[in-house]
CHARMM-style PDB file with segment names, atoms N, HN, CA, C and O in Angstrom:
ATOM      1  N   MET     1      61.213  56.328  -0.059  1.00  0.00      PROA
ATOM      2  CA  MET     1      61.415  54.944  -0.402  1.00  0.00      PROA
ATOM      3  C   MET     1      62.864  54.537  -0.136  1.00  0.00      PROA
ATOM      4  O   MET     1      63.118  53.464   0.412  1.00  0.00      PROA
ATOM      5  N   ILE     2      63.798  55.377  -0.516  1.00  0.00      PROA
ATOM      6  HN  ILE     2      63.592  56.248  -0.961  1.00  0.00      PROA
ATOM      7  CA  ILE     2      65.208  55.047  -0.305  1.00  0.00      PROA
ATOM      8  C   ILE     2      65.527  55.006   1.181  1.00  0.00      PROA
ATOM      9  O   ILE     2      66.259  54.129   1.639  1.00  0.00      PROA
ATOM     10  N   LEU     3      64.975  55.962   1.940  1.00  0.00      PROA
ATOM     11  HN  LEU     3      64.380  56.674   1.567  1.00  0.00      PROA
ATOM     12  CA  LEU     3      65.257  55.981   3.376  1.00  0.00      PROA
ATOM     13  C   LEU     3      64.669  54.774   4.092  1.00  0.00      PROA
ATOM     14  O   LEU     3      65.267  54.267   5.042  1.00  0.00      PROA
ATOM     15  N   SER     4      63.508  54.310   3.650  1.00  0.00      PROA
ATOM     16  HN  SER     4      63.023  54.722   2.879  1.00  0.00      PROA
ATOM     17  CA  SER     4      62.948  53.109   4.267  1.00  0.00      PROA
ATOM     18  C   SER     4      63.763  51.873   3.895  1.00  0.00      PROA
ATOM     19  O   SER     4      63.830  50.919   4.671  1.00  0.00      PROA
ATOM     20  N   TYR     5      64.375  51.882   2.731  1.00  0.00      PROA
ATOM     21  HN  TYR     5      64.321  52.657   2.101  1.00  0.00      PROA
ATOM     22  CA  TYR     5      65.235  50.769   2.326  1.00  0.00      PROA
ATOM     23  C   TYR     5      66.514  50.730   3.142  1.00  0.00      PROA
ATOM     24  O   TYR     5      67.046  49.654   3.415  1.00  0.00      PROA
ATOM     25  N   LEU     6      67.015  51.902   3.534  1.00  0.00      PROA
ATOM     26  HN  LEU     6      66.583  52.776   3.312  1.00  0.00      PROA
ATOM     27  CA  LEU     6      68.274  51.987   4.265  1.00  0.00      PROA
ATOM     28  C   LEU     6      68.095  51.972   5.776  1.00  0.00      PROA
ATOM     29  O   LEU     6      68.985  52.419   6.499  1.00  0.00      PROA
ATOM     30  N   SER     7      66.974  51.472   6.268  1.00  0.00      PROA
ATOM     31  HN  SER     7      66.251  51.109   5.680  1.00  0.00      PROA
ATOM     32  CA  SER     7      66.697  51.556   7.701  1.00  0.00      PROA
ATOM     33  C   SER     7      67.362  50.444   8.519  1.00  0.00      PROA
ATOM     34  O   SER     7      67.505  50.596   9.732  1.00  0.00      PROA
ATOM     35  N   GLY     8      67.763  49.356   7.913  1.00  0.00      PROA
ATOM     36  HN  GLY     8      67.647  49.232   6.927  1.00  0.00      PROA
ATOM     37  CA  GLY     8      68.340  48.240   8.662  1.00  0.00      PROA
ATOM     38  C   GLY     8      69.823  48.412   8.920  1.00  0.00      PROA
ATOM     39  O   GLY     8      70.491  49.227   8.283  1.00  0.00      PROA
ATOM     40  N   ALA     9      70.330  47.628   9.867  1.00  0.00      PROA
ATOM     41  HN  ALA     9      69.788  46.966  10.384  1.00  0.00      PROA
ATOM     42  CA  ALA     9      71.748  47.692  10.229  1.00  0.00      PROA
ATOM     43  C   ALA     9      72.678  47.249   9.099  1.00  0.00      PROA
ATOM     44  O   ALA     9      73.707  47.892   8.893  1.00  0.00      PROA
ATOM     45  N   PRO    10      72.361  46.168   8.346  1.00  0.00      PROA
ATOM     46  CA  PRO    10      73.260  45.802   7.249  1.00  0.00      PROA
ATOM     47  C   PRO    10      73.358  46.887   6.185  1.00  0.00      PROA
ATOM     48  O   PRO    10      74.382  47.019   5.515  1.00  0.00      PROA
ATOM     49  N   HSD    11      72.292  47.661   6.033  1.00  0.00      PROA
ATOM     50  HN  HSD    11      71.459  47.555   6.577  1.00  0.00      PROA
ATOM     51  CA  HSD    11      72.313  48.724   5.033  1.00  0.00      PROA
ATOM     52  C   HSD    11      73.219  49.876   5.471  1.00  0.00      PROA
ATOM     53  O   HSD    11      73.772  50.588   4.633  1.00  0.00      PROA
ATOM     54  N   HSD    12      73.366  50.055   6.776  1.00  0.00      PROA
ATOM     55  HN  HSD    12      72.917  49.476   7.457  1.00  0.00      PROA
ATOM     56  CA  HSD    12      74.298  51.067   7.268  1.00  0.00      PROA
ATOM     57  C   HSD    12      75.729  50.688   6.899  1.00  0.00      PROA
ATOM     58  O   HSD    12      76.548  51.553   6.585  1.00  0.00      PROA
ATOM     59  N   LEU    13      76.019  49.409   6.939  1.00  0.00      PROA
ATOM     60  HN  LEU    13      75.354  48.707   7.193  1.00  0.00      PROA
ATOM     61  CA  LEU    13      77.341  48.943   6.554  1.00  0.00      PROA
ATOM     62  C   LEU    13      77.589  49.182   5.071  1.00  0.00      PROA
ATOM     63  O   LEU    13      78.677  49.610   4.685  1.00  0.00      PROA
ATOM     64  N   VAL    14      76.596  48.911   4.242  1.00  0.00      PROA
ATOM     65  HN  VAL    14      75.713  48.564   4.555  1.00  0.00      PROA
ATOM     66  CA  VAL    14      76.724  49.139   2.803  1.00  0.00      PROA
ATOM     67  C   VAL    14      76.875  50.624   2.508  1.00  0.00      PROA
ATOM     68  O   VAL    14      77.691  51.015   1.673  1.00  0.00      PROA
ATOM     69  N   LEU    15      76.090  51.451   3.191  1.00  0.00      PROA
ATOM     70  HN  LEU    15      75.427  51.133   3.869  1.00  0.00      PROA
ATOM     71  CA  LEU    15      76.178  52.888   2.989  1.00  0.00      PROA
ATOM     72  C   LEU    15      77.520  53.425   3.472  1.00  0.00      PROA
ATOM     73  O   LEU    15      78.092  54.312   2.838  1.00  0.00      PROA
ATOM     74  N   SER    16      78.022  52.909   4.568  1.00  0.00      PROA
ATOM     75  HN  SER    16      77.557  52.189   5.083  1.00  0.00      PROA
ATOM     76  CA  SER    16      79.343  53.324   5.058  1.00  0.00      PROA
ATOM     77  C   SER    16      80.445  52.932   4.073  1.00  0.00      PROA
ATOM     78  O   SER    16      81.390  53.690   3.858  1.00  0.00      PROA
ATOM     79  N   LEU    17      80.320  51.766   3.487  1.00  0.00      PROA
ATOM     80  HN  LEU    17      79.552  51.150   3.661  1.00  0.00      PROA
ATOM     81  CA  LEU    17      81.294  51.328   2.482  1.00  0.00      PROA
ATOM     82  C   LEU    17      81.225  52.216   1.239  1.00  0.00      PROA
ATOM     83  O   LEU    17      82.260  52.554   0.665  1.00  0.00      PROA
ATOM     84  N   ALA    18      80.030  52.593   0.823  1.00  0.00      PROA
ATOM     85  HN  ALA    18      79.189  52.319   1.290  1.00  0.00      PROA
ATOM     86  CA  ALA    18      79.876  53.491  -0.331  1.00  0.00      PROA
ATOM     87  C   ALA    18      80.491  54.851  -0.039  1.00  0.00      PROA
ATOM     88  O   ALA    18      81.104  55.458  -0.917  1.00  0.00      PROA
ATOM     89  N   ILE    19      80.332  55.331   1.186  1.00  0.00      PROA
ATOM     90  HN  ILE    19      79.834  54.838   1.899  1.00  0.00      PROA
ATOM     91  CA  ILE    19      80.925  56.613   1.573  1.00  0.00      PROA
ATOM     92  C   ILE    19      82.446  56.530   1.507  1.00  0.00      PROA
ATOM     93  O   ILE    19      83.096  57.427   0.969  1.00  0.00      PROA
ATOM     94  N   GLN    20      83.010  55.469   2.046  1.00  0.00      PROA
ATOM     95  HN  GLN    20      82.483  54.740   2.483  1.00  0.00      PROA
ATOM     96  CA  GLN    20      84.465  55.316   2.047  1.00  0.00      PROA
ATOM     97  C   GLN    20      85.027  55.190   0.636  1.00  0.00      PROA
ATOM     98  O   GLN    20      86.048  55.803   0.323  1.00  0.00      PROA
ATOM     99  N   LEU    21      84.378  54.409  -0.216  1.00  0.00      PROA
ATOM    100  HN  LEU    21      83.549  53.911   0.039  1.00  0.00      PROA
ATOM    101  CA  LEU    21      84.860  54.248  -1.584  1.00  0.00      PROA
ATOM    102  C   LEU    21      84.756  55.545  -2.376  1.00  0.00      PROA
ATOM    103  O   LEU    21      85.670  55.898  -3.120  1.00  0.00      PROA
ATOM    104  N   SER    22      83.654  56.245  -2.217  1.00  0.00      PROA
ATOM    105  HN  SER    22      82.911  55.957  -1.612  1.00  0.00      PROA
ATOM    106  CA  SER    22      83.477  57.509  -2.916  1.00  0.00      PROA
ATOM    107  C   SER    22      84.513  58.530  -2.475  1.00  0.00      PROA
ATOM    108  O   SER    22      85.076  59.243  -3.305  1.00  0.00      PROA
ATOM    109  N   LEU    23      84.763  58.602  -1.196  1.00  0.00      PROA
ATOM    110  HN  LEU    23      84.305  58.022  -0.522  1.00  0.00      PROA
ATOM    111  CA  LEU    23      85.761  59.536  -0.685  1.00  0.00      PROA
ATOM    112  C   LEU    23      87.165  59.139  -1.129  1.00  0.00      PROA
ATOM    113  O   LEU    23      87.970  60.003  -1.478  1.00  0.00      PROA
ATOM    114  N   ALA    24      87.464  57.855  -1.121  1.00  0.00      PROA
ATOM    115  HN  ALA    24      86.810  57.153  -0.838  1.00  0.00      PROA
ATOM    116  CA  ALA    24      88.799  57.394  -1.524  1.00  0.00      PROA
ATOM    117  C   ALA    24      89.067  57.684  -2.998  1.00  0.00      PROA
ATOM    118  O   ALA    24      90.137  58.187  -3.341  1.00  0.00      PROA
ATOM    119  N   PHE    25      88.109  57.373  -3.873  1.00  0.00      PROA
ATOM    120  HN  PHE    25      87.241  56.964  -3.594  1.00  0.00      PROA
ATOM    121  CA  PHE    25      88.318  57.631  -5.294  1.00  0.00      PROA
ATOM    122  C   PHE    25      88.303  59.123  -5.603  1.00  0.00      PROA
ATOM    123  O   PHE    25      89.003  59.573  -6.511  1.00  0.00      PROA
ATOM    124  N   GLY    26      87.516  59.889  -4.863  1.00  0.00      PROA
ATOM    125  HN  GLY    26      86.947  59.524  -4.126  1.00  0.00      PROA
ATOM    126  CA  GLY    26      87.516  61.333  -5.072  1.00  0.00      PROA
ATOM    127  C   GLY    26      88.841  61.971  -4.709  1.00  0.00      PROA
ATOM    128  O   GLY    26      89.368  62.790  -5.462  1.00  0.00      PROA
ATOM    129  N   LEU    27      89.381  61.603  -3.560  1.00  0.00      PROA
ATOM    130  HN  LEU    27      88.953  60.938  -2.948  1.00  0.00      PROA
ATOM    131  CA  LEU    27      90.674  62.152  -3.154  1.00  0.00      PROA
ATOM    132  C   LEU    27      91.804  61.647  -4.038  1.00  0.00      PROA
ATOM    133  O   LEU    27      92.726  62.400  -4.354  1.00  0.00      PROA
ATOM    134  N   ALA    28      91.746  60.389  -4.438  1.00  0.00      PROA
ATOM    135  HN  ALA    28      90.998  59.777  -4.182  1.00  0.00      PROA
ATOM    136  CA  ALA    28      92.786  59.854  -5.320  1.00  0.00      PROA
ATOM    137  C   ALA    28      92.758  60.551  -6.677  1.00  0.00      PROA
ATOM    138  O   ALA    28      93.810  60.795  -7.267  1.00  0.00      PROA
ATOM    139  N   GLY    29      91.587  60.867  -7.167  1.00  0.00      PROA
ATOM    140  HN  GLY    29      90.732  60.669  -6.688  1.00  0.00      PROA
ATOM    141  CA  GLY    29      91.489  61.589  -8.434  1.00  0.00      PROA
ATOM    142  C   GLY    29      92.010  63.004  -8.344  1.00  0.00      PROA
ATOM    143  O   GLY    29      92.538  63.534  -9.321  1.00  0.00      PROA
ATOM    144  N   LEU    30      91.870  63.624  -7.183  1.00  0.00      PROA
ATOM    145  HN  LEU    30      91.441  63.192  -6.389  1.00  0.00      PROA
ATOM    146  CA  LEU    30      92.415  64.971  -7.013  1.00  0.00      PROA
ATOM    147  C   LEU    30      93.921  64.957  -6.814  1.00  0.00      PROA
ATOM    148  O   LEU    30      94.618  65.853  -7.289  1.00  0.00      PROA
ATOM    149  N   LEU    31      94.432  63.943  -6.112  1.00  0.00      PROA
ATOM    150  HN  LEU    31      93.866  63.214  -5.726  1.00  0.00      PROA
ATOM    151  CA  LEU    31      95.865  63.898  -5.827  1.00  0.00      PROA
ATOM    152  C   LEU    31      96.685  63.325  -6.980  1.00  0.00      PROA
ATOM    153  O   LEU    31      97.801  63.783  -7.228  1.00  0.00      PROA
ATOM    154  N   TRP    32      96.147  62.329  -7.687  1.00  0.00      PROA
ATOM    155  HN  TRP    32      95.241  61.956  -7.486  1.00  0.00      PROA
ATOM    156  CA  TRP    32      96.882  61.678  -8.776  1.00  0.00      PROA
ATOM    157  C   TRP    32      96.014  61.603 -10.028  1.00  0.00      PROA
ATOM    158  O   TRP    32      95.607  60.508 -10.417  1.00  0.00      PROA
ATOM    159  N   PRO    33      95.718  62.730 -10.669  1.00  0.00      PROA
ATOM    160  CA  PRO    33      94.831  62.678 -11.847  1.00  0.00      PROA
ATOM    161  C   PRO    33      95.451  61.950 -13.039  1.00  0.00      PROA
ATOM    162  O   PRO    33      94.721  61.414 -13.874  1.00  0.00      PROA
ATOM    163  N   GLU    34      96.777  61.919 -13.135  1.00  0.00      PROA
ATOM    164  HN  GLU    34      97.370  62.353 -12.457  1.00  0.00      PROA
ATOM    165  CA  GLU    34      97.405  61.255 -14.279  1.00  0.00      PROA
ATOM    166  C   GLU    34      97.169  59.750 -14.267  1.00  0.00      PROA
ATOM    167  O   GLU    34      97.177  59.118 -15.323  1.00  0.00      PROA
ATOM    168  N   LYS    35      96.958  59.163 -13.084  1.00  0.00      PROA
ATOM    169  HN  LYS    35      96.952  59.677 -12.226  1.00  0.00      PROA
ATOM    170  CA  LYS    35      96.687  57.729 -13.002  1.00  0.00      PROA
ATOM    171  C   LYS    35      95.247  57.410 -13.396  1.00  0.00      PROA
ATOM    172  O   LYS    35      94.953  56.283 -13.793  1.00  0.00      PROA
ATOM    173  N   PHE    36      94.354  58.383 -13.294  1.00  0.00      PROA
ATOM    174  HN  PHE    36      94.593  59.299 -12.971  1.00  0.00      PROA
ATOM    175  CA  PHE    36      92.954  58.166 -13.630  1.00  0.00      PROA
ATOM    176  C   PHE    36      92.639  58.519 -15.077  1.00  0.00      PROA
ATOM    177  O   PHE    36      91.550  58.203 -15.557  1.00  0.00      PROA
ATOM    178  N   LEU    37      93.558  59.162 -15.783  1.00  0.00      PROA
ATOM    179  HN  LEU    37      94.443  59.419 -15.393  1.00  0.00      PROA
ATOM    180  CA  LEU    37      93.294  59.526 -17.178  1.00  0.00      PROA
ATOM    181  C   LEU    37      93.084  58.293 -18.052  1.00  0.00      PROA
ATOM    182  O   LEU    37      92.226  58.307 -18.935  1.00  0.00      PROA
ATOM    183  N   ALA    38      93.845  57.232 -17.824  1.00  0.00      PROA
ATOM    184  HN  ALA    38      94.542  57.220 -17.107  1.00  0.00      PROA
ATOM    185  CA  ALA    38      93.679  56.009 -18.623  1.00  0.00      PROA
ATOM    186  C   ALA    38      92.308  55.379 -18.382  1.00  0.00      PROA
ATOM    187  O   ALA    38      91.681  54.877 -19.315  1.00  0.00      PROA
ATOM    188  N   VAL    39      91.851  55.404 -17.152  1.00  0.00      PROA
ATOM    189  HN  VAL    39      92.360  55.811 -16.394  1.00  0.00      PROA
ATOM    190  CA  VAL    39      90.530  54.853 -16.829  1.00  0.00      PROA
ATOM    191  C   VAL    39      89.443  55.686 -17.491  1.00  0.00      PROA
ATOM    192  O   VAL    39      88.487  55.134 -18.035  1.00  0.00      PROA
ATOM    193  N   PHE    40      89.577  57.003 -17.450  1.00  0.00      PROA
ATOM    194  HN  PHE    40      90.354  57.451 -17.008  1.00  0.00      PROA
ATOM    195  CA  PHE    40      88.578  57.874 -18.058  1.00  0.00      PROA
ATOM    196  C   PHE    40      88.611  57.791 -19.580  1.00  0.00      PROA
ATOM    197  O   PHE    40      87.587  58.021 -20.222  1.00  0.00      PROA
ATOM    198  N   ASP    41      89.762  57.467 -20.175  1.00  0.00      PROA
ATOM    199  HN  ASP    41      90.595  57.280 -19.653  1.00  0.00      PROA
ATOM    200  CA  ASP    41      89.812  57.247 -21.623  1.00  0.00      PROA
ATOM    201  C   ASP    41      88.947  56.056 -22.021  1.00  0.00      PROA
ATOM    202  O   ASP    41      88.294  56.081 -23.065  1.00  0.00      PROA
ATOM    203  N   VAL    42      88.942  55.021 -21.196  1.00  0.00      PROA
ATOM    204  HN  VAL    42      89.473  55.001 -20.348  1.00  0.00      PROA
ATOM    205  CA  VAL    42      88.123  53.846 -21.487  1.00  0.00      PROA
ATOM    206  C   VAL    42      86.651  54.129 -21.198  1.00  0.00      PROA
ATOM    207  O   VAL    42      85.784  53.747 -21.984  1.00  0.00      PROA
ATOM    208  N   LEU    43      86.360  54.791 -20.081  1.00  0.00      PROA
ATOM    209  HN  LEU    43      87.065  55.101 -19.443  1.00  0.00      PROA
ATOM    210  CA  LEU    43      84.972  55.034 -19.693  1.00  0.00      PROA
ATOM    211  C   LEU    43      84.264  56.034 -20.605  1.00  0.00      PROA
ATOM    212  O   LEU    43      83.070  55.897 -20.870  1.00  0.00      PROA
ATOM    213  N   MET    44      84.989  57.026 -21.079  1.00  0.00      PROA
ATOM    214  HN  MET    44      85.959  57.137 -20.864  1.00  0.00      PROA
ATOM    215  CA  MET    44      84.396  58.082 -21.912  1.00  0.00      PROA
ATOM    216  C   MET    44      84.894  57.915 -23.348  1.00  0.00      PROA
ATOM    217  O   MET    44      85.476  58.837 -23.920  1.00  0.00      PROA
ATOM    218  N   PHE    45      84.661  56.732 -23.928  1.00  0.00      PROA
ATOM    219  HN  PHE    45      84.189  55.983 -23.464  1.00  0.00      PROA
ATOM    220  CA  PHE    45      85.316  56.330 -25.164  1.00  0.00      PROA
ATOM    221  C   PHE    45      85.236  57.347 -26.307  1.00  0.00      PROA
ATOM    222  O   PHE    45      86.290  57.697 -26.837  1.00  0.00      PROA
ATOM    223  N   PRO    46      84.099  57.836 -26.718  1.00  0.00      PROA
ATOM    224  CA  PRO    46      84.125  58.720 -27.893  1.00  0.00      PROA
ATOM    225  C   PRO    46      84.788  60.072 -27.616  1.00  0.00      PROA
ATOM    226  O   PRO    46      85.276  60.724 -28.538  1.00  0.00      PROA
ATOM    227  N   TRP    47      84.807  60.487 -26.362  1.00  0.00      PROA
ATOM    228  HN  TRP    47      84.411  59.956 -25.613  1.00  0.00      PROA
ATOM    229  CA  TRP    47      85.356  61.793 -26.023  1.00  0.00      PROA
ATOM    230  C   TRP    47      86.704  61.625 -25.330  1.00  0.00      PROA
ATOM    231  O   TRP    47      86.875  60.711 -24.524  1.00  0.00      PROA
ATOM    232  N   PRO    48      87.638  62.476 -25.629  1.00  0.00      PROA
ATOM    233  CA  PRO    48      88.938  62.385 -24.938  1.00  0.00      PROA
ATOM    234  C   PRO    48      88.822  62.882 -23.498  1.00  0.00      PROA
ATOM    235  O   PRO    48      88.117  63.854 -23.224  1.00  0.00      PROA
ATOM    236  N   SER    49      89.506  62.219 -22.597  1.00  0.00      PROA
ATOM    237  HN  SER    49      90.078  61.429 -22.820  1.00  0.00      PROA
ATOM    238  CA  SER    49      89.480  62.664 -21.203  1.00  0.00      PROA
ATOM    239  C   SER    49      90.566  63.708 -20.985  1.00  0.00      PROA
ATOM    240  O   SER    49      91.548  63.776 -21.723  1.00  0.00      PROA
ATOM    241  N   SER    50      90.365  64.514 -19.958  1.00  0.00      PROA
ATOM    242  HN  SER    50      89.567  64.459 -19.358  1.00  0.00      PROA
ATOM    243  CA  SER    50      91.337  65.558 -19.633  1.00  0.00      PROA
ATOM    244  C   SER    50      91.426  65.669 -18.115  1.00  0.00      PROA
ATOM    245  O   SER    50      90.647  65.061 -17.380  1.00  0.00      PROA
ATOM    246  N   TYR    51      92.386  66.453 -17.673  1.00  0.00      PROA
ATOM    247  HN  TYR    51      93.019  66.946 -18.270  1.00  0.00      PROA
ATOM    248  CA  TYR    51      92.529  66.676 -16.234  1.00  0.00      PROA
ATOM    249  C   TYR    51      91.288  67.368 -15.672  1.00  0.00      PROA
ATOM    250  O   TYR    51      90.926  67.164 -14.513  1.00  0.00      PROA
ATOM    251  N   ARG    52      90.648  68.175 -16.488  1.00  0.00      PROA
ATOM    252  HN  ARG    52      90.942  68.341 -17.429  1.00  0.00      PROA
ATOM    253  CA  ARG    52      89.450  68.890 -16.037  1.00  0.00      PROA
ATOM    254  C   ARG    52      88.302  67.920 -15.750  1.00  0.00      PROA
ATOM    255  O   ARG    52      87.592  68.088 -14.759  1.00  0.00      PROA
ATOM    256  N   THR    53      88.110  66.913 -16.599  1.00  0.00      PROA
ATOM    257  HN  THR    53      88.687  66.777 -17.404  1.00  0.00      PROA
ATOM    258  CA  THR    53      87.038  65.946 -16.349  1.00  0.00      PROA
ATOM    259  C   THR    53      87.349  65.068 -15.133  1.00  0.00      PROA
ATOM    260  O   THR    53      86.453  64.729 -14.361  1.00  0.00      PROA
ATOM    261  N   VAL    54      88.615  64.707 -14.971  1.00  0.00      PROA
ATOM    262  HN  VAL    54      89.343  64.982 -15.599  1.00  0.00      PROA
ATOM    263  CA  VAL    54      89.000  63.911 -13.799  1.00  0.00      PROA
ATOM    264  C   VAL    54      88.783  64.725 -12.532  1.00  0.00      PROA
ATOM    265  O   VAL    54      88.262  64.206 -11.545  1.00  0.00      PROA
ATOM    266  N   ARG    55      89.176  65.993 -12.550  1.00  0.00      PROA
ATOM    267  HN  ARG    55      89.599  66.415 -13.352  1.00  0.00      PROA
ATOM    268  CA  ARG    55      89.001  66.861 -11.380  1.00  0.00      PROA
ATOM    269  C   ARG    55      87.519  67.061 -11.077  1.00  0.00      PROA
ATOM    270  O   ARG    55      87.115  67.027  -9.915  1.00  0.00      PROA
ATOM    271  N   GLY    56      86.710  67.268 -12.109  1.00  0.00      PROA
ATOM    272  HN  GLY    56      87.039  67.295 -13.053  1.00  0.00      PROA
ATOM    273  CA  GLY    56      85.270  67.452 -11.900  1.00  0.00      PROA
ATOM    274  C   GLY    56      84.602  66.229 -11.313  1.00  0.00      PROA
ATOM    275  O   GLY    56      83.781  66.341 -10.402  1.00  0.00      PROA
ATOM    276  N   ASN    57      84.946  65.064 -11.828  1.00  0.00      PROA
ATOM    277  HN  ASN    57      85.613  64.974 -12.568  1.00  0.00      PROA
ATOM    278  CA  ASN    57      84.375  63.830 -11.286  1.00  0.00      PROA
ATOM    279  C   ASN    57      84.884  63.539  -9.879  1.00  0.00      PROA
ATOM    280  O   ASN    57      84.158  62.961  -9.070  1.00  0.00      PROA
ATOM    281  N   SER    58      86.110  63.927  -9.578  1.00  0.00      PROA
ATOM    282  HN  SER    58      86.699  64.397 -10.235  1.00  0.00      PROA
ATOM    283  CA  SER    58      86.634  63.737  -8.219  1.00  0.00      PROA
ATOM    284  C   SER    58      85.897  64.626  -7.227  1.00  0.00      PROA
ATOM    285  O   SER    58      85.561  64.189  -6.126  1.00  0.00      PROA
ATOM    286  N   ILE    59      85.648  65.859  -7.612  1.00  0.00      PROA
ATOM    287  HN  ILE    59      85.921  66.214  -8.506  1.00  0.00      PROA
ATOM    288  CA  ILE    59      84.902  66.765  -6.732  1.00  0.00      PROA
ATOM    289  C   ILE    59      83.475  66.267  -6.552  1.00  0.00      PROA
ATOM    290  O   ILE    59      82.922  66.357  -5.456  1.00  0.00      PROA
ATOM    291  N   ALA    60      82.872  65.742  -7.619  1.00  0.00      PROA
ATOM    292  HN  ALA    60      83.321  65.669  -8.510  1.00  0.00      PROA
ATOM    293  CA  ALA    60      81.517  65.184  -7.504  1.00  0.00      PROA
ATOM    294  C   ALA    60      81.498  63.954  -6.603  1.00  0.00      PROA
ATOM    295  O   ALA    60      80.533  63.750  -5.866  1.00  0.00      PROA
ATOM    296  N   ALA    61      82.546  63.128  -6.649  1.00  0.00      PROA
ATOM    297  HN  ALA    61      83.330  63.293  -7.248  1.00  0.00      PROA
ATOM    298  CA  ALA    61      82.611  61.944  -5.777  1.00  0.00      PROA
ATOM    299  C   ALA    61      82.748  62.353  -4.318  1.00  0.00      PROA
ATOM    300  O   ALA    61      82.156  61.723  -3.441  1.00  0.00      PROA
ATOM    301  N   ILE    62      83.520  63.398  -4.046  1.00  0.00      PROA
ATOM    302  HN  ILE    62      84.001  63.910  -4.757  1.00  0.00      PROA
ATOM    303  CA  ILE    62      83.651  63.888  -2.671  1.00  0.00      PROA
ATOM    304  C   ILE    62      82.327  64.474  -2.195  1.00  0.00      PROA
ATOM    305  O   ILE    62      81.935  64.266  -1.046  1.00  0.00      PROA
ATOM    306  N   ALA    63      81.635  65.206  -3.069  1.00  0.00      PROA
ATOM    307  HN  ALA    63      81.953  65.375  -4.002  1.00  0.00      PROA
ATOM    308  CA  ALA    63      80.323  65.762  -2.707  1.00  0.00      PROA
ATOM    309  C   ALA    63      79.323  64.642  -2.440  1.00  0.00      PROA
ATOM    310  O   ALA    63      78.500  64.751  -1.531  1.00  0.00      PROA
ATOM    311  N   LEU    64      79.386  63.569  -3.224  1.00  0.00      PROA
ATOM    312  HN  LEU    64      80.054  63.480  -3.963  1.00  0.00      PROA
ATOM    313  CA  LEU    64      78.512  62.417  -2.997  1.00  0.00      PROA
ATOM    314  C   LEU    64      78.795  61.768  -1.650  1.00  0.00      PROA
ATOM    315  O   LEU    64      77.870  61.373  -0.940  1.00  0.00      PROA
ATOM    316  N   SER    65      80.069  61.657  -1.299  1.00  0.00      PROA
ATOM    317  HN  SER    65      80.820  61.977  -1.875  1.00  0.00      PROA
ATOM    318  CA  SER    65      80.395  61.051  -0.006  1.00  0.00      PROA
ATOM    319  C   SER    65      79.904  61.916   1.149  1.00  0.00      PROA
ATOM    320  O   SER    65      79.461  61.391   2.170  1.00  0.00      PROA
ATOM    321  N   ILE    66      79.977  63.222   1.000  1.00  0.00      PROA
ATOM    322  HN  ILE    66      80.338  63.649   0.170  1.00  0.00      PROA
ATOM    323  CA  ILE    66      79.451  64.126   2.044  1.00  0.00      PROA
ATOM    324  C   ILE    66      77.942  63.982   2.151  1.00  0.00      PROA
ATOM    325  O   ILE    66      77.397  63.931   3.253  1.00  0.00      PROA
ATOM    326  N   LEU    67      77.265  63.917   1.010  1.00  0.00      PROA
ATOM    327  HN  LEU    67      77.708  63.959   0.114  1.00  0.00      PROA
ATOM    328  CA  LEU    67      75.809  63.762   1.017  1.00  0.00      PROA
ATOM    329  C   LEU    67      75.395  62.431   1.648  1.00  0.00      PROA
ATOM    330  O   LEU    67      74.460  62.386   2.447  1.00  0.00      PROA
ATOM    331  N   LEU    68      76.076  61.372   1.297  1.00  0.00      PROA
ATOM    332  HN  LEU    68      76.836  61.408   0.648  1.00  0.00      PROA
ATOM    333  CA  LEU    68      75.762  60.070   1.900  1.00  0.00      PROA
ATOM    334  C   LEU    68      76.064  60.051   3.390  1.00  0.00      PROA
ATOM    335  O   LEU    68      75.335  59.427   4.162  1.00  0.00      PROA
ATOM    336  N   PHE    69      77.125  60.725   3.801  1.00  0.00      PROA
ATOM    337  HN  PHE    69      77.717  61.232   3.174  1.00  0.00      PROA
ATOM    338  CA  PHE    69      77.421  60.811   5.233  1.00  0.00      PROA
ATOM    339  C   PHE    69      76.328  61.565   5.972  1.00  0.00      PROA
ATOM    340  O   PHE    69      75.953  61.184   7.080  1.00  0.00      PROA
ATOM    341  N   LEU    70      75.816  62.626   5.373  1.00  0.00      PROA
ATOM    342  HN  LEU    70      76.120  62.936   4.472  1.00  0.00      PROA
ATOM    343  CA  LEU    70      74.725  63.368   6.016  1.00  0.00      PROA
ATOM    344  C   LEU    70      73.456  62.525   6.116  1.00  0.00      PROA
ATOM    345  O   LEU    70      72.733  62.610   7.108  1.00  0.00      PROA
ATOM    346  N   VAL    71      73.184  61.719   5.104  1.00  0.00      PROA
ATOM    347  HN  VAL    71      73.772  61.649   4.298  1.00  0.00      PROA
ATOM    348  CA  VAL    71      72.029  60.814   5.163  1.00  0.00      PROA
ATOM    349  C   VAL    71      72.231  59.784   6.273  1.00  0.00      PROA
ATOM    350  O   VAL    71      71.306  59.475   7.024  1.00  0.00      PROA
ATOM    351  N   LEU    72      73.441  59.263   6.365  1.00  0.00      PROA
ATOM    352  HN  LEU    72      74.193  59.513   5.756  1.00  0.00      PROA
ATOM    353  CA  LEU    72      73.729  58.253   7.398  1.00  0.00      PROA
ATOM    354  C   LEU    72      73.665  58.858   8.796  1.00  0.00      PROA
ATOM    355  O   LEU    72      73.132  58.236   9.715  1.00  0.00      PROA
ATOM    356  N   SER    73      74.197  60.049   8.963  1.00  0.00      PROA
ATOM    357  HN  SER    73      74.630  60.555   8.216  1.00  0.00      PROA
ATOM    358  CA  SER    73      74.219  60.658  10.295  1.00  0.00      PROA
ATOM    359  C   SER    73      72.866  61.218  10.713  1.00  0.00      PROA
ATOM    360  O   SER    73      72.620  61.383  11.908  1.00  0.00      PROA
ATOM    361  N   SER    74      71.989  61.514   9.772  1.00  0.00      PROA
ATOM    362  HN  SER    74      72.189  61.380   8.801  1.00  0.00      PROA
ATOM    363  CA  SER    74      70.675  62.043  10.127  1.00  0.00      PROA
ATOM    364  C   SER    74      69.735  60.962  10.648  1.00  0.00      PROA
ATOM    365  O   SER    74      68.687  61.276  11.212  1.00  0.00      PROA
ATOM    366  N   LYS    75      70.092  59.712  10.468  1.00  0.00      PROA
ATOM    367  HN  LYS    75      70.943  59.458  10.009  1.00  0.00      PROA
ATOM    368  CA  LYS    75      69.234  58.615  10.915  1.00  0.00      PROA
ATOM    369  C   LYS    75      69.391  58.321  12.397  1.00  0.00      PROA
ATOM    370  O   LYS    75      68.568  57.598  12.959  1.00  0.00      PROA
ATOM    371  N   HSD    76      70.420  58.854  13.052  1.00  0.00      PROA
ATOM    372  HN  HSD    76      71.089  59.440  12.596  1.00  0.00      PROA
ATOM    373  CA  HSD    76      70.672  58.508  14.460  1.00  0.00      PROA
ATOM    374  C   HSD    76      70.203  59.574  15.364  1.00  0.00      PROA
ATOM    375  OT1 HSD    76      70.335  59.452  16.582  1.00  0.00      PROA
TER     376      HSD     76
END
């Protein structure tokens, strides 16, 4: 169902934008985790954020961008 939804050309643009944003935030979280701690304090309100959670979410964002890139490249 998802692949049939992403079959059009405008959807490739949206998927490419999602890949770029995911990769940008993932790398920024790995390079500057202290700037993301304030954001994670707000997002994870009852629990305190730490460098470990920022690093884990950054690695997950990079993995998501790789997965989305593979989905995009497998269509051609």
